[in-house]
Backbone bond lengths (Angstrom), bond angles and torsions (degrees), N, CA, C in turn:
res aa  C-N    CA-C-N  psi(-1)  N-CA   C-N-CA  omega(-1)  CA-C   N-CA-C  phi
1 S - - - 1.462 - - 1.530 110.59 -
2 D 1.351 115.60 -39.74 1.569 116.31 -178.81 1.581 108.77 -66.82
3 Q 1.267 118.26 -31.78 1.454 120.27 179.92 1.558 109.82 -69.32
4 L 1.280 110.32 -40.02 1.533 115.35 176.27 1.515 108.84 -59.50
5 A 1.282 117.60 -56.14 1.435 125.96 -171.03 1.568 104.07 -61.54
6 Y 1.272 119.38 -48.04 1.517 119.19 176.64 1.558 113.07 -52.34
7 N 1.405 114.42 -54.96 1.376 116.20 -179.15 1.609 115.20 -61.25
8 R 1.282 114.11 -27.79 1.475 117.64 -179.83 1.592 104.97 -72.28
9 F 1.251 111.72 -39.96 1.519 119.03 -173.48 1.718 101.89 -70.59
10 L 1.252 124.61 -41.77 1.422 124.45 178.41 1.445 109.45 -58.56
11 A 1.493 116.03 -50.15 1.358 117.95 -176.47 1.595 115.17 -69.17
12 N 1.292 118.71 -26.88 1.470 122.89 177.80 1.521 104.70 -74.15
13 E 1.302 125.32 -50.96 1.335 130.43 176.91 1.487 116.11 -48.90
14 T 1.468 113.85 -46.81 1.340 122.26 -179.43 1.578 109.64 -65.54
15 H 1.326 118.32 -43.61 1.407 118.31 178.52 1.542 118.17 -65.88
16 K 1.422 113.50 -28.61 1.425 118.47 171.71 1.430 115.29 -57.10
17 R 1.304 110.64 -31.14 1.546 122.56 179.69 1.617 114.02 -86.95
18 N 1.428 111.92 7.83 1.442 115.28 -177.21 1.468 111.87 61.11
19 L 1.149 119.87 34.98 1.589 124.12 177.23 1.551 110.64 -118.20
20 A 1.361 112.68 152.24 1.452 113.30 173.44 1.501 112.36 -91.16
21 V 1.294 115.99 159.45 1.561 119.49 -177.58 1.522 105.65 -135.94
22 A 1.376 114.23 140.74 1.379 130.30 167.51 1.408 119.84 -93.91
23 L 1.383 122.25 137.32 1.309 124.72 168.32 1.699 104.30 -90.24
24 K 1.285 115.44 128.80 1.512 118.81 178.93 1.489 113.59 -117.46
25 N 1.447 114.66 114.26 1.304 124.95 169.02 1.621 115.27 68.21
26 D 1.310 121.74 7.49 1.376 124.75 -175.30 1.505 109.22 -90.34
27 L 1.242 118.15 64.02 1.480 125.19 -173.31 1.560 112.48 -52.22
28 D 1.344 114.67 -50.12 1.339 121.46 -169.27 1.430 116.67 -63.73
29 Q 1.380 113.38 -24.59 1.560 122.06 -178.93 1.487 114.95 -101.46
30 I 1.310 115.57 3.61 1.509 116.13 -178.61 1.519 109.75 -55.95
31 P 1.220 126.83 -43.87 1.484 125.06 -172.75 1.504 109.36 -56.75
32 Q 1.432 114.71 -42.46 1.442 118.94 -174.00 1.584 112.50 -86.64
33 L 1.365 115.67 -4.20 1.499 117.17 -175.12 1.439 115.41 -124.27
34 V 1.350 115.72 -7.53 1.550 116.25 -173.86 1.532 109.23 -55.94
35 G 1.303 117.34 -40.30 1.476 123.84 -179.09 1.531 112.95 -65.92
36 Y 1.313 115.92 -12.52 1.560 113.57 176.88 1.435 114.93 -107.19
37 F 1.322 120.67 -9.17 1.397 121.22 -172.24 1.560 103.64 -117.57
38 D 1.382 119.20 156.99 1.354 130.39 -173.60 1.469 112.91 -94.29
39 L 1.233 116.83 -28.04 1.476 118.93 -178.42 1.590 102.78 -160.93
40 A 1.301 105.54 168.74 1.552 115.73 174.44 1.507 110.95 -125.49
41 L 1.412 112.24 136.06 1.375 125.44 170.48 1.456 113.48 -118.89
42 N 1.454 111.82 127.66 1.372 119.14 -170.28 1.551 111.49 -134.14
43 E 1.243 113.91 157.83 1.535 119.98 169.67 1.623 110.96 -121.53
44 Q 1.219 110.54 133.85 1.434 119.80 164.29 1.523 113.27 66.04
45 C 1.446 117.55 33.55 1.311 117.48 -178.89 1.652 112.27 -68.63
46 H 1.345 112.92 -34.12 1.461 117.09 -177.89 1.622 105.72 -72.24
47 E 1.328 115.19 -47.34 1.433 117.18 -177.14 1.559 111.86 -53.88
48 F 1.303 114.02 -44.52 1.456 120.92 -172.36 1.680 108.02 -98.44
49 E 1.352 117.84 8.76 1.478 118.44 171.69 1.473 110.40 60.16
50 E 1.396 121.95 42.30 1.486 128.86 -176.17 1.528 107.86 -115.42
51 C 1.219 126.14 -0.10 1.465 123.12 -169.18 1.536 109.50 -66.22
52 D 1.352 117.10 -29.47 1.587 114.20 171.26 1.458 115.58 -52.82
53 L 1.361 116.38 -30.23 1.457 119.13 -178.01 1.548 112.19 -65.05
54 L 1.313 116.19 -25.55 1.492 121.17 -178.24 1.530 115.86 -82.45
55 Q 1.417 113.42 -7.41 1.405 118.75 -178.99 1.606 116.55 -51.31
56 P 1.330 119.38 -38.78 1.393 116.77 179.18 1.601 114.55 -53.19
57 F 1.233 115.28 -36.45 1.582 124.66 174.22 1.542 108.10 -59.40
58 V 1.353 113.08 -51.99 1.503 114.25 -173.84 1.577 107.84 -73.07
59 D 1.265 121.32 -28.98 1.531 126.72 174.33 1.598 107.41 -63.04
60 A 1.281 113.89 -37.57 1.470 117.61 -175.92 1.511 110.86 -83.76
61 G 1.240 119.71 2.96 1.497 127.03 -179.49 1.565 110.45 73.41
62 Q 1.439 116.97 19.70 1.503 118.75 179.37 1.463 106.78 -92.27
63 P 1.259 117.46 143.65 1.578 121.40 172.63 1.561 112.11 -65.26
64 V 1.495 105.88 143.64 1.454 112.27 173.49 1.493 104.07 -124.06
65 F 1.352 117.75 129.20 1.553 124.89 176.52 1.405 101.75 -116.77
66 N 1.483 108.87 138.15 1.553 121.25 176.67 1.382 114.19 -135.00
67 A 1.292 118.15 145.25 1.524 124.72 176.77 1.456 107.68 -117.32
68 E 1.318 117.69 133.01 1.430 124.53 174.94 1.547 108.97 -113.25
69 Y 1.389 122.42 147.12 1.386 125.50 178.25 1.472 112.32 -130.37
70 A 1.230 124.65 -0.24 1.492 130.20 -174.88 1.588 108.99 -58.72
71 E 1.293 115.75 132.78 1.497 122.19 177.06 1.502 110.10 -48.42
72 E 1.295 110.64 -45.43 1.638 113.21 -172.34 1.440 110.57 -60.52
73 F 1.420 120.04 -33.47 1.441 117.08 177.90 1.491 116.13 -77.56
74 V 1.370 113.58 -13.99 1.427 123.85 -175.81 1.563 102.64 -86.19
75 N 1.266 114.92 -55.87 1.512 118.88 -168.92 1.510 113.28 -91.09
76 D 1.272 120.29 -13.43 1.477 114.30 -172.88 1.614 104.11 -122.26
77 A 1.340 109.54 117.63 1.405 117.95 -172.79 1.523 114.13 -71.43
78 S 1.436 111.44 -26.15 1.536 114.67 176.54 1.548 109.75 -73.15
79 S 1.391 113.36 -43.71 1.572 112.41 174.64 1.444 112.17 -65.61
80 R 1.342 123.37 -26.70 1.461 122.94 178.08 1.470 106.37 -73.61
81 E 1.339 125.23 -37.24 1.364 121.74 -178.82 1.511 111.16 -72.16
82 S 1.292 117.30 -36.45 1.464 124.27 177.06 1.595 108.77 -62.15
83 L 1.245 118.20 -39.55 1.454 122.45 179.60 1.483 108.98 -61.70
84 C 1.415 110.15 -50.33 1.430 116.23 -174.42 1.456 117.19 -68.15
85 A 1.302 120.98 -27.28 1.321 130.99 172.28 1.507 110.26 -65.89
86 D 1.451 118.53 -44.07 1.332 121.12 177.17 1.580 113.91 -67.12
87 A 1.343 111.66 -44.14 1.533 120.48 172.62 1.406 109.85 -47.00
88 A 1.406 120.11 -51.71 1.387 122.20 -169.99 1.447 110.08 -71.99
89 E 1.294 120.76 -34.76 1.474 129.71 175.97 1.569 107.79 -59.40
90 R 1.255 113.40 -37.01 1.553 120.73 -174.60 1.464 109.23 -90.25
91 N 1.336 120.80 -18.36 1.476 124.33 177.77 1.611 106.50 75.96
92 V 1.330 114.42 33.07 1.391 124.83 -179.75 1.652 109.77 -105.94
93 R 1.286 116.88 108.95 1.431 119.37 -177.38 1.599 109.99 -72.68
94 T 1.342 117.33 115.82 1.367 122.84 -169.45 1.484 114.25 -122.08
95 L 1.265 116.56 135.14 1.514 127.34 171.91 1.495 107.31 -114.86
96 I 1.394 115.97 143.66 1.426 123.02 171.09 1.543 103.50 -109.89
97 L 1.363 115.60 121.18 1.458 123.45 -173.07 1.514 113.39 -126.90
98 P 1.304 111.73 156.17 1.575 110.27 168.49 1.553 115.31 -66.30
99 L 1.213 109.00 141.08 1.644 112.54 178.05 1.496 112.36 -51.55
100 D 1.245 115.11 -36.31 1.465 122.66 -171.18 1.613 104.15 -74.51
101 L 1.345 117.40 -21.76 1.512 117.88 -175.12 1.552 108.23 60.75
102 D 1.315 114.72 41.27 1.487 118.45 177.38 1.561 115.25 -98.50
103 D 1.435 113.94 11.00 1.365 116.44 -179.79 1.445 118.22 61.59
104 S 1.239 121.11 21.56 1.419 129.34 179.68 1.557 109.53 -67.31
105 F 1.417 115.47 -38.20 1.415 119.36 169.10 1.509 107.86 -154.36
106 R 1.333 108.28 173.75 1.454 120.57 -178.13 1.517 110.84 -155.95
107 F 1.171 124.21 122.13 1.432 131.47 175.52 1.647 106.40 -114.05
108 S 1.236 113.07 125.89 1.466 120.82 179.20 1.452 121.37 -108.45
109 C 1.217 121.42 113.95 1.539 120.46 175.24 1.621 110.97 -79.63
110 D 1.375 107.54 92.21 1.591 109.11 -176.42 1.553 103.94 -75.91
111 P 1.443 112.17 135.97 1.413 122.23 -173.62 1.595 105.38 -75.87
């Protein structure tokens, strides 16, 4: 309950300043927080099979951004194409990035 209260406080204070606010990786609290946040930012929802939990943001017409780091998506074009097809079907904007975030490559799943 403290975490929910804190997240709501952050979102409300952000909106008072006419800024947008993203919920990052807090999948368990999405049902209680989707109305407070403007978008969702997630990591590895495909790898961990958690993308369904982001659906409330999609249903609310709010963007969902996701980053994937798994080697299979980096090195296997077929796995990457499958991932991108699933991301497009879910309306989840997905990038495949190096785990070190060193900008050595970037694959984008265009919706």
